[in-house]
N, C-alpha and C positions, 0 to 999 in steps of 0.2 A: 776294941780299944773302950775307953774314957776319955771323956770332952776332952782333957787334961793338952790331950796332943794339938791343941786349936789355939789360937793364939786369944788372951783372955784382951777384948779391945780396953775393959774399965781398968786396968794394973801396969804399971811401967814396966813391968818386970815380965815376957817369955819366957814360957815355957814350952823348949821344943825334944823331944824327944827323936830317936831313932830307930830304926829296924834293926831288928838282930835280923842275922841269916837264918832260912829252917834245917836246919835239925833232916828233916823231910829229904834235904837237898846235899847233905853234907858233904857229902863224896862224887858229887856231880857237877858239871858246869852251870852253872847259878843262873845262864841263861832260860833256861826251865824253867825252873823258878819264879822270875822274873815274869815269863811267857806266863808263865799259872798266875799270876798274883792281880796283871791285867785283865787277861779273862773272868778270874773271881769278882773285878771290879764291873766287869759288864756284865755277868750273871746279877749280880745286884742291881743295875742300871732296869736289867728287863723285866727282874723281879718287881722292882720300883713304878714302873710305865715312867722309865728316863729321866727318874725325879735325880739330879746330881746331889740335891744336898741331902739326901739320906743316904744315899752314899760315897760322903764325903771319905768319912775313916776308908774303904779298901784302897780309893785312890788315891789319899795321902800313904798308905803304903805302898803301891807299885811308883808314886812318883817320887819315893825316899830311897827307894831300893833301885829302882832300874835306871839306867844311864838314858839322860835329858832326849838324847839323840832317839832312842828304843819303842818311846813308851810316844812322842810325837812320829816317829815313821806312822806307830801303829794307829795314831789318830788320823793322821791324814789318809792312812788305809782307808779307813773306817770309814770318813766322810767321802771317797771316792771308789766306795765299796766294792773291794778290792781283799779289804781286812778275811783273813783266811779262820781265823781263830772265831771265838761268839758273836754274833746277830744279834 
């Protein structure tokens, strides 16, 4: 994704884009897609030594698509070392 997904602080106009559902999971429960998005963000974090700045795009996609309660719960589970996804 390009930088156009983020707020340009030097401009008065905010360009906001939303994430489209995945065609890969079009006939299934979107919870699996959300889970994969969150884990893709975790994979990016692992590959970049937990550098959140380098992984802003995958996190943006997960935050946009997933319900707030889900990824907040997964964040809490990671902090408490109870997360069952990528660590």
